[in-house]
N, C-alpha and C positions, 0 to 999 in steps of 0.2 A: 307254554314252553318258557323256561327261564332263559332269557337272553344274556344273563350275567356271565355265563361261561364263554360267550362269544365276544366279550368286550376286551379290547386291548387299548389302553389309554383312553377310556370312555368312548371308543368308536367300535361299532359292530363290525367284525371282520367278515367281509363278503365271502371269502373262500370258506371259512368255517361254517357260515350260515348256509351256503349252497350245499356243502358237503353234508350238513345235517339233514337237508331236505331229500337228497338223492341217495344217501348211504344205506338205507334199509334194504335188506335182501329182497329181491324181485322188483324194486322200485324202478330202476333204470330200464328193466325189460318191459314193464308195464308201459312206461313212457314210449319206449321204442315201438311197441305194438300199436299204440295209439297214433303214431306218426302217419300211419296209412289211412287214418280216418276213424269214424265213429265205430265203437265196438260195444257189444252187449257183454254182460258178465260171463255168460257161458262161452263166448268166443275167446275172451281173455283167458279163462280157465283152461280151455283146450290148447291154446297156443303156448301156455306156460306150464309145460309138463312138470309135474311134481309139486306145484303150489296147491296148498289146501284152500278150500273155500273160505275158511276163517281168515287165513293170512291175506288172501286176495281182498276180502272185504276190508280188513284193517288198512292195507296199503292204499286202497282206493279212497277210503275215508280220510286218511292222512293227507293224500295228495289233493283231495278236494278242499280240506281245511287250509292248505297252503296256497290254494288258488292255482294249482298246476293243472288240474283237470276239472271238467264240468260234468255234473251228473244231471241227466234229464229224465224225468219220470213221466210216463204217459198214462192217462187214466183209461186203461183198457183192462179187459179180463181175458187172460191173466195180465197183471201189470207188466209193462215193458219199461226197462231202464236202459239208457244208453250213456256211454262215457265218451268224452272227447277232450282233446287238449285245449286249454285256454291260450291266450297270447303268451302268458307267462310260461306255460308248458312248452309251447312251440319254440320259445327261445332256448330251451334246454336241448333241442335237437342238435345244435352245433356242438355242445359238450359231448353228446353221445357219439356223434360222428368223429370227433377228435379221439375219443376212446377207441372207436373201431379202427381208425388209422394206426394208432399206437399199438393196439393188439395185433393187427396184421403185420406190422413192421417188426415188433420186438417179441411177441409171444407166440405167434402161430408158425413162424418159420424156424425150423429146428437149428438152422445155422446161426441164428441170432440169439439163442437162449443162453446167455452167459451172465 
């Protein structure tokens, strides 16, 4: 990934960089689902109604490359793969919780939607 677009006066903008990591469709929901613990691919696929297997694979790969999730493969037949949050990923839980609070306050209550 080219970090040049995130530079402001030769400094990497942390807000832009974080937004780049979490902005993909389904990404925050994948992280949300992993906050409850280790999940297998099919568990994530079932909980994220409407996500295609290809998109889920891409998002998981991207989050793994960013160090947000950990992929653990077991040498079994059939192979078993589990996903969990890393420390870096667990630190995003506060961001998601802030978004949940904002959504409840400003987006879910019809009296506040102006």
